C-alpha positions as CSV (number, residue, x, y, z in Angstrom):
1,X,30.5,-27.0,-126.0
2,X,27.2,-25.2,-126.6
3,X,24.3,-27.2,-125.1
4,X,20.6,-26.9,-126.0
5,X,18.0,-28.3,-123.6
6,X,14.9,-28.8,-125.7
7,X,11.9,-30.9,-126.4
8,X,12.0,-31.9,-130.1
9,X,8.2,-31.8,-130.3
10,X,8.2,-28.1,-129.5
11,X,8.2,-25.5,-132.2
12,X,9.9,-23.1,-129.8
13,X,12.7,-25.6,-129.4
14,X,12.9,-26.6,-133.1
15,X,13.3,-23.0,-134.3
16,X,16.5,-22.7,-132.1
17,X,17.8,-26.0,-133.5
18,X,17.0,-25.0,-137.1
19,X,18.9,-21.7,-136.7
20,X,21.9,-23.4,-135.1
21,X,21.9,-26.1,-137.8
22,X,21.6,-23.4,-140.6
23,X,24.4,-21.4,-139.1
24,X,26.6,-24.5,-138.8
25,X,26.9,-24.0,-135.0
26,X,28.2,-27.2,-133.3
27,X,26.0,-28.0,-130.3
28,X,24.9,-30.7,-128.1
29,X,21.1,-31.3,-128.0
30,X,19.8,-32.6,-124.6
31,X,16.3,-34.0,-125.1
32,X,14.2,-32.6,-122.3
33,X,10.8,-34.2,-122.3
34,X,8.5,-31.6,-120.8
35,X,5.6,-34.1,-120.6
36,X,7.6,-36.3,-118.1
37,X,8.6,-33.3,-116.0
38,X,12.2,-33.2,-117.2
39,X,12.2,-29.3,-117.1
40,X,11.0,-29.4,-113.5
41,X,13.9,-31.3,-111.9
42,X,16.1,-29.6,-109.4
43,X,19.0,-29.9,-111.9
44,X,17.1,-28.2,-114.7
45,X,15.7,-25.5,-112.4
46,X,19.2,-24.7,-111.4
47,X,19.9,-23.8,-115.0
48,X,16.5,-22.1,-115.8
49,X,14.4,-21.3,-112.7
50,X,11.4,-20.8,-115.0
51,X,11.5,-24.5,-115.9
52,X,11.0,-23.8,-119.6
53,X,12.6,-25.1,-122.8
54,X,14.4,-24.2,-124.9
55,X,17.3,-23.3,-122.6
56,X,20.8,-22.8,-124.0
57,X,24.0,-23.1,-122.0
58,X,26.7,-21.2,-123.7
59,X,30.3,-22.4,-124.0
60,X,31.3,-20.3,-121.0
61,X,28.5,-21.7,-118.8
62,X,26.0,-18.8,-119.0
63,X,22.4,-19.9,-119.6
64,X,20.0,-18.2,-122.0
65,X,16.2,-18.9,-122.3
66,X,13.2,-17.8,-124.3
67,X,13.3,-19.0,-127.9
68,X,13.2,-15.6,-129.6
69,X,15.9,-14.2,-127.3
70,X,18.0,-17.2,-128.3
71,X,17.4,-16.6,-132.0
72,X,18.4,-13.0,-131.7
73,X,21.6,-13.9,-129.8
74,X,22.8,-16.5,-132.4
75,X,21.6,-14.5,-135.4
76,X,23.5,-11.4,-134.4
77,X,25.8,-10.3,-137.2
78,X,24.2,-12.7,-139.8
79,X,21.9,-11.8,-142.7
80,X,18.9,-13.1,-140.6
81,X,18.9,-9.8,-138.7
82,X,18.4,-6.6,-140.8
83,X,21.1,-3.9,-140.4
84,X,18.5,-1.2,-141.0
85,X,17.1,0.0,-137.7
86,X,13.5,0.2,-138.9
87,X,13.6,-3.2,-140.6
88,X,15.2,-4.6,-137.4
89,X,12.4,-3.1,-135.3
90,X,9.8,-4.5,-137.6
91,X,11.4,-7.9,-137.3
92,X,11.2,-7.6,-133.5
93,X,7.6,-6.5,-133.8
94,X,6.8,-9.8,-135.5
95,X,8.8,-11.7,-132.8
96,X,6.8,-10.1,-130.0
97,X,3.6,-10.7,-131.9
98,X,4.5,-14.3,-132.4
99,X,4.8,-14.9,-128.6
100,X,1.7,-12.9,-127.7
101,X,-0.8,-13.3,-130.5
102,X,0.2,-16.5,-132.4
103,X,1.9,-19.1,-130.3
104,X,-0.6,-18.9,-127.4
105,X,-3.4,-20.0,-129.7
106,X,-1.9,-22.0,-132.6
107,X,0.6,-23.9,-130.5
108,X,-1.7,-24.4,-127.6
109,X,-4.5,-25.8,-129.8
110,X,-1.8,-28.1,-131.3
111,X,-0.6,-29.2,-127.9
112,X,-4.1,-29.9,-126.7
113,X,-5.1,-31.9,-129.8
114,X,-1.8,-33.8,-130.4
115,X,-0.4,-34.4,-127.0
116,X,-3.4,-34.2,-124.7
117,X,-5.7,-36.0,-127.1
118,X,-8.6,-33.6,-126.9
119,X,-11.2,-33.7,-129.6
120,X,-12.1,-30.6,-131.7
121,X,-15.2,-30.2,-129.6
122,X,-13.1,-30.1,-126.4
123,X,-11.0,-27.2,-127.6
124,X,-12.2,-23.8,-126.4
125,X,-13.8,-22.0,-129.4
126,X,-12.0,-18.7,-128.5
127,X,-8.7,-20.5,-128.8
128,X,-9.5,-21.5,-132.3
129,X,-10.9,-18.1,-133.2
130,X,-7.8,-16.3,-132.2
131,X,-5.6,-18.9,-133.8
132,X,-7.4,-18.5,-137.1
133,X,-7.2,-14.7,-136.8
134,X,-3.4,-15.0,-136.3
135,X,-3.0,-17.2,-139.4
136,X,-5.2,-14.8,-141.4
137,X,-3.1,-11.9,-140.2
138,X,0.0,-13.6,-141.6
139,X,-1.8,-14.4,-144.8
140,X,-2.7,-10.7,-145.3
141,X,0.9,-9.6,-144.3
142,X,2.4,-11.9,-147.0
143,X,0.2,-10.6,-149.8
144,X,2.6,-9.6,-152.6
145,X,5.7,-10.3,-150.6
146,X,8.0,-13.2,-149.9
147,X,9.1,-12.4,-146.4
148,X,7.7,-10.7,-143.3
149,X,10.3,-8.0,-143.3
150,X,12.3,-6.7,-146.3
151,X,13.6,-8.8,-149.2
152,X,15.2,-11.7,-147.3
153,X,14.3,-14.1,-144.6
154,X,14.8,-13.0,-141.0
155,X,14.5,-14.7,-137.6
156,X,10.9,-13.4,-137.6
157,X,10.1,-15.8,-140.5
158,X,11.9,-18.6,-138.7
159,X,10.1,-17.9,-135.4
160,X,6.7,-17.8,-137.0
161,X,7.1,-20.8,-139.3
162,X,7.7,-23.2,-136.4
163,X,4.1,-23.5,-135.3
164,X,2.5,-22.2,-138.5
165,X,3.8,-25.2,-140.5
166,X,2.2,-27.5,-137.8
167,X,-1.0,-25.6,-137.4
168,X,-3.0,-28.4,-139.1
169,X,-2.1,-30.6,-136.1
170,X,-4.1,-28.2,-133.9
171,X,-7.1,-28.3,-136.3
172,X,-6.4,-25.2,-138.4
173,X,-6.9,-25.5,-142.1
174,X,-4.3,-23.7,-144.2
175,X,-5.9,-24.6,-147.5
176,X,-7.6,-21.2,-147.9
177,X,-4.3,-19.4,-147.1
178,X,-2.2,-19.6,-150.3
179,X,0.3,-16.8,-149.3
180,X,0.9,-18.5,-146.1
181,X,1.4,-21.9,-147.6
182,X,3.9,-20.6,-150.2
183,X,5.8,-18.6,-147.5
184,X,6.1,-21.8,-145.4
185,X,7.8,-23.5,-148.3
186,X,10.2,-20.5,-148.8
187,X,11.1,-20.4,-145.1
188,X,11.7,-24.2,-145.0
189,X,14.0,-23.9,-148.0
190,X,15.8,-20.8,-146.7
191,X,16.6,-22.5,-143.3
192,X,16.9,-26.1,-144.7
193,X,14.0,-27.4,-142.6
194,X,13.1,-30.9,-143.5
């Protein structure tokens, strides 16, 4: 059986779960509490030497890590990956941007506030500046459009909604971002995210 090692508090893990659920893929979820060091045990490191979640073990025993690589693997051949080469490249552009320019700020601020208990004053100002810039970039990109790429949801939308929908937990105010808020609702509906 397909096995997913993930921490349910992590947006990177949740986006994998949401896609598998949306595709109706039967899988076993193994809760892997990163805060208690569960991803650093010898057993886990034997599966993923990087010690990161999510990690998937396919039915044939092969492991696969990195949330967006996992999304691309399971979404192959579905409507969530465009068939047009340019649209597919734009989708990947957003996936790379998510891990480089969005997640390191929005998710890290959330982690520090929610799980480390830091106050707003203890969060590095540059972290908040870059997080706000990422959210504003999404707001601008969604002006006059429903999805990040093309006329239908892709895994880029799913990847970016994971931490965007929880940005308020990191101290980011989405109130002045109407395009973004409406997009979150559309993505949640498209992927049946509760």
